[in-house]
Phi, psi and omega in degrees: 000129183286165178300323179298317179293323178298316180301311181296323180297313178297316181297311181296322178297315181293316178296325177296318178294323177294317183296318181266009175062027176267003181292144174250122185255126174260135179237118181268111181102113183247058179255216185300331180262311188293317183293312176302322179293318179300316180294322180299315177295314184297325179297336179269010177086012179275139178283115184243132175242115180268136180251126183223133177274347178268108182303326182296322177293319178300317180296322179294319178299315180305325182267000181072025181267122183275143177225010177239123187298329183283357176258132178287132180306316183294324179295315180296314181301320183294311185290334175286317181295323180271007174066022172286331180235131173221165183229155180210156171256002182265099186285350175294342179286359170304333179299340179279344193268144176265338175217144181231124180247126186261119181231051184265163180294151172227075181282180172254149176276185185293344178263012181063030175254149181302130175268104187266010187295325180291316178293319179299316179298317179298317180296319178296319178295317180297311181298324182289323190248344189291152172271173178283151177085032185250143169268132175244123181240133176258131176246346182295137179295135183201185181274152178301139183092000180300312186300310183279317188275334183253309185287313187304310181298323181295313183293318180297318181292316184288331185261334187076009180262157181255129178296142180087348177238319184239352169199166181227152181238146170210163172239130178224098189297135175294146175229074181256127177239090184307133178087354180287118184278341183266314185252116177246188183302315187292326187251010173268122180307139187241128178274137180236126176232094181274151177273083184107162184296320180297317179298318179296317180298315180293316182296318178298316179298317181296306185291336178294344176292335186236339186245137185288315187237125180240146179228097180287142172239177193283341186198163173299321181299321178295317179295321178296321179290329176303311181298316180296319180298314182304314185276330176291325174305316180288320179303311183297316183288322178290319178298320178298314182289330176294320179293320177296323179299319179296320177294316179300324177299318179291330183268000181060043176249135179279102182297326180298322175295320180298316181297316180299322178291318180296329180295343180289343177290123187280002181207154171075008179217133172236131184284131167237151188239144181284163178192184184283000183148178184250131180242190182091171184281333193266299192299317180289343187254325189304320180301331179289330173298316182291320177300323181301311183282329180298327180297330178292342179250016180051047183239131182258116180272076189298312184294317180295319179298318180295317178299319177297322178295318178300314180297318181296331182276344186301314179301321178296318180293328177290327175295320176299321179296318177298316179299318180294319179298318177295318181298322180293342176258017180060038177236154178255150176291331177295113180088355180284143175272115184245119181257118178266129178257106180093120175242355173294155184281347175210165186295145167063032174227167182252033186244116180254012182301127179057022182295131177296336179303320182293324179291320179293320178301318177297318180297315180295319180297321180293338176267015177069022170284152179268108189269133174222161176209159172226129174211116183295346183258342187230102186288334179206152182216158169238125183286176181299330182262013172089008177281137183249134180222155173241144180295133178265154174293134182274084181260161176299322181295323177294317180299323180284333184285323188283159180273335183207135174250130183240120174278104177258340174217130183266070176300141186292338182268009172289131174275084189297318181299318179292322179298315179296320182294324187268331186277165175271263179278136177234125173254113186257105182263003184228011184059031179294333183266021180307129179089350178263121183260111177201074187298338183284336185237344183259125178242116185262159174298000000 
């Protein structure tokens, strides 16, 4: 049998399994991206095997215990009970899978360079254990050319298999927006970038089992750039509005009023809102992925670099704002009790990754302020510099006791009117006090 016939045989076998839903899908990493995706496939009757290096997560899956807010408890319990979804810490079981989707972390190292160790480990495991005729899809955010230039050589070397004949690669960027009630995994359009036409065809067939709308592009690099573009677009615009907010503060102009007026223009304007900085896994990190690859092409991303600098400086500038608010009340930040309301990076979620609140808390602590926080979604946290705090009950006595209350996240269940009535100085970094007039105690971004 010729190589061409072998290729078609593997491809046709895999497409046949997808068509009759007998395919077994392996998902590496059961976190914010992997678990919702696993449940989405399992709900459609697909046999899903989740791979997790954290035994505690594996044990929770075994018991049908949910730990990701965007997954419905009942959905997880059902797919575990009917055995559509199971989890393992044994990566040799990759050999059972017909498709493998990689949803591992892609952090930055201390030099702000992409830490590829998680992807590298996943590729080595896949190459070591996979059978022939498998689709491998990467969903982790990374720099363009990762799929073809980084993953392919590792998998080919570890497996002895040839891409395009004995396995296929694609990149399909995750689009997870924690807390979004309208758009979940199933109804968020999904970009597919296969390495070759066969890979694209197989990937589209696979993801169509769980996702309503798919948008194929010409290559993994194009799909990788899509993800970077989406988040860099937000970084630049949020950084721009944050810088304007700082200027408006000096000029005594209400930027929130300005934004509402600008929104009346029916074309050419999209509203972005200021805040104490940008959080989450993607937006604060993605530009560094792009900078990493741009250096290989001797290209300087001036605008993106500047936006990143503005974002990095926001927590420090917010600390100055807290200090100024205290000074205007003849108080010093040294020894002041500062209560932060909300440490999640966005409202009504339990995710504090890259939250600017944690950076501001560290800054205040370094100035000898007494740091406290309340967040109904996050009972305890460790800041970037290793300080540990537990959420306090938000009582009237606590509000009266502290020297300054800082809105760092505008959770919807905060009783803002009561907080304003009971607290002394309030530094509002999220426009949580919109519509409340109390110029003597409220200091806005």
